[in-house]
N, C-alpha and C positions, 0 to 999 in steps of 0.2 A: 504494500500500500504506500502511496505517496501523498503527502499532505503539504500543499503549497499555501496554506492560510485560508483562502476562499475556494480553492480547487482541490479536489480529492480524486485520486485514481486508485481503484481496487480491481484486481484481476482474479479470475477463477480459471486457473490453467487446465483443470480437468474438463470444464465445460467449454473451454476455448473462447471465453468472453472476458471483456473488461468493461467497467463502468466509470464514467467521468461525471462527477457531480460538482457544480459550481454553485456557491451560496452567496447571498447578499449581492446579487448581480446588479450592476449599475449601467446606466446608459453608455458610459465610456468603455464598457466591456464589449460593446457591439462591434464585431469585427469578423474577419475570416480566420478560422483556425484550421489546422491540419491534423488529421489522425494518420500516423505513419506506423506501419508494422514493418520492422526491419527483418529481412530474411535473406538467405543465400539465393542468388539468382535474380534478385531485384526486390525492391521495397514495394509494399502496397500502400498507396496514398489515397485518402479521401478528404475532400474539401468539406468543411462544416462552417456554415454561416450562422452566426449568432445574432439574432435580432431581439432587442429588449423593448418591452412595452409594459404599460401599467395593467394590462389585462392578464389574468391568470389563465393559462392553458395547460392541458395535459399533453405531453409529448409521447408518441408511440414510436417504436422502432420502424425504420423504413427498410425497403429492399436493400439499399446501400449498406445500412448497418448490418443487416443479416448476412450480406455477401462477405463482409470482412471476417465472419466467424468460420468460413469454410476454408479448408486447406487447398 
């Protein structure tokens, strides 16, 4: 597990997944972030755009996040 203050990363190697949690998100956190899985033969990269609003919404996994879980 990694704790960056307001960002936390935890992985489940058996399930082949990891979770990123951002807390106390601010408007200035709105940006493009990259998820990178380093592996032999080439890295897997996925662009993640964070948009911050006052409206509370529930986020569900997308096909892109599910694809990262496959070997």
